[in-house]
C-alpha positions as CSV (number, residue, x, y, z in Angstrom):
1,X,56.6,75.4,49.4
2,X,55.3,76.8,46.0
3,X,57.3,74.8,44.5
4,X,56.5,71.7,46.6
5,X,52.4,72.9,46.4
6,X,52.8,72.9,42.7
7,X,54.3,69.6,42.5
8,X,52.2,67.9,44.8
9,X,49.1,69.5,42.8
10,X,50.8,68.1,39.6
11,X,51.2,64.5,40.9
12,X,47.5,64.7,42.5
13,X,46.0,65.7,39.2
14,X,48.1,63.7,37.5
15,X,47.1,60.4,39.8
16,X,43.3,61.8,39.4
17,X,43.5,61.5,36.0
18,X,45.3,58.1,35.9
19,X,42.5,57.1,38.2
20,X,39.8,58.2,36.0
21,X,41.6,56.2,32.9
22,X,41.7,53.2,35.0
23,X,37.9,53.8,35.9
24,X,36.8,54.2,32.4
25,X,39.3,51.3,31.2
26,X,37.8,49.2,34.1
27,X,34.2,50.4,33.0
28,X,34.6,49.5,29.5
29,X,36.1,45.9,31.2
30,X,32.4,45.4,33.1
31,X,30.8,46.5,30.6
32,X,32.5,44.4,27.7
33,X,32.5,41.5,30.4
34,X,28.4,42.1,30.6
35,X,27.9,41.7,26.9
36,X,30.0,38.9,26.4
37,X,28.0,37.3,29.6
38,X,24.7,38.1,27.9
39,X,26.3,36.6,25.0
40,X,27.1,33.5,26.3
41,X,23.5,33.4,28.5
42,X,21.9,33.5,24.6
43,X,24.0,31.5,23.1
44,X,23.3,29.1,26.0
45,X,19.8,29.3,25.9
46,X,19.5,29.1,21.9
47,X,21.7,25.6,22.4
48,X,19.2,24.8,24.7
49,X,16.4,25.4,22.8
50,X,17.8,23.7,19.3
51,X,18.7,20.3,21.5
52,X,14.9,20.3,22.8
53,X,13.9,21.0,19.2
54,X,15.7,18.2,18.2
55,X,14.7,15.8,21.4
56,X,10.8,16.4,20.6
57,X,11.5,15.6,17.0
58,X,13.1,12.2,17.7
59,X,10.0,11.6,20.3
60,X,7.9,12.4,17.0
61,X,9.6,9.8,15.1
62,X,9.7,7.5,17.5
63,X,5.7,7.9,18.1
64,X,5.0,7.3,14.8
65,X,7.1,4.3,14.4
66,X,4.8,2.6,17.0
67,X,1.8,4.0,15.3
68,X,2.9,2.0,12.1
69,X,3.8,-0.8,13.9
70,X,0.0,-1.2,15.5
71,X,-1.0,-0.5,12.1
72,X,0.8,-3.4,10.8
73,X,-0.1,-5.9,13.7
74,X,-4.0,-5.1,13.0
75,X,-3.3,-5.5,9.2
76,X,-1.7,-8.7,10.1
77,X,-4.6,-9.9,12.4
78,X,-7.1,-9.5,9.6
79,X,-5.0,-10.9,7.1
80,X,-5.1,-14.6,9.6
81,X,-8.6,-13.7,9.9
82,X,-9.2,-13.6,5.9
83,X,-7.4,-16.5,5.7
84,X,-9.4,-18.4,8.1
85,X,-12.7,-17.7,6.3
86,X,-10.8,-18.5,2.7
87,X,-10.4,-22.0,4.0
88,X,-13.8,-22.2,5.6
89,X,-15.4,-21.0,2.1
90,X,-13.4,-23.4,0.2
91,X,-14.8,-26.8,2.4
92,X,-18.2,-25.5,2.3
93,X,-17.5,-24.9,-1.8
94,X,-15.9,-29.0,-2.0
95,X,-18.6,-29.9,0.1
96,X,-21.3,-28.2,-2.1
97,X,-20.1,-29.4,-5.1
98,X,-19.8,-33.5,-4.4
99,X,-22.2,-35.3,-6.6
100,X,-23.5,-37.4,-3.0
101,X,-24.5,-33.7,-1.9
102,X,-26.2,-32.5,-5.2
103,X,-28.2,-36.3,-5.4
104,X,-29.3,-35.3,-1.7
105,X,-30.5,-32.1,-2.3
106,X,-32.2,-33.2,-5.5
107,X,-34.1,-35.8,-3.7
108,X,-34.9,-34.2,-0.5
109,X,-35.9,-30.4,-2.0
110,X,-36.9,-31.3,-5.3
111,X,-38.6,-34.9,-4.8
112,X,-36.3,-36.2,-8.2
113,X,-36.0,-39.5,-7.8
114,X,-33.9,-42.1,-10.4
115,X,-36.1,-43.2,-13.7
116,X,-38.0,-46.5,-13.5
117,X,-38.0,-48.6,-16.5
118,X,-41.1,-47.6,-18.1
119,X,-40.0,-43.9,-17.7
120,X,-36.4,-44.5,-20.2
121,X,-37.2,-44.1,-23.6
122,X,-34.7,-45.1,-26.0
123,X,-33.6,-43.7,-29.4
124,X,-31.9,-45.0,-32.1
125,X,-29.2,-42.9,-34.0
126,X,-28.6,-45.5,-36.6
127,X,-32.1,-44.9,-38.6
128,X,-31.5,-41.5,-38.8
129,X,-27.9,-42.1,-39.5
130,X,-29.1,-44.5,-42.7
131,X,-32.0,-41.6,-43.7
132,X,-29.2,-39.0,-43.5
133,X,-27.1,-41.5,-45.9
134,X,-30.2,-42.1,-48.4
135,X,-30.7,-38.2,-48.6
136,X,-26.8,-37.8,-49.5
137,X,-26.8,-40.7,-52.1
138,X,-29.9,-38.9,-53.5
139,X,-28.2,-35.7,-53.8
140,X,-25.4,-37.4,-55.2
141,X,-27.0,-39.3,-57.5
142,X,-28.9,-35.8,-58.5
143,X,-25.6,-34.3,-59.5
144,X,-24.5,-37.4,-61.4
145,X,-27.6,-37.4,-63.7
146,X,-27.0,-33.3,-64.2
147,X,-23.6,-33.9,-65.0
148,X,-23.8,-36.5,-67.3
149,X,-27.2,-34.8,-69.0
150,X,-24.0,-31.7,-69.4
151,X,-21.6,-34.2,-70.9
152,X,-24.2,-35.4,-73.6
153,X,-25.4,-31.8,-74.5
154,X,-21.6,-30.8,-75.2
155,X,-20.8,-34.0,-77.2
156,X,-23.1,-32.5,-79.8
157,X,-21.7,-29.4,-80.2
């Protein structure tokens, strides 16, 4: 009986050691599973945050594009308005530059009228041209006279 008790104690102690080892191994596995589960959760959360950031960035860019389109539309409407204003000003300029408008303004605003026959003074250009020719001929005659005098003096020497 003593031998049986010893064997029983031996097998009992052996079983306890195996159970302790199995418990340690299972506890390690549980700890490893917990650590790996927390790593997986952390990776999932980080992936979700990165996806959220990318979505926000895309949304921001679309908002910027929409703002630029609105600005372009406003500038195009301003351009159309300025082109209309330019056409109106060109039409006004043509109206103001017309000779009939100038004549009308001169008669109405300035009290001007076409001259009568008594108001017209004629200037003869031929007389002044003849006077200029006479002065030129006299100057030429004087130069000719001085030249002939110089020739006579030079012949003496």
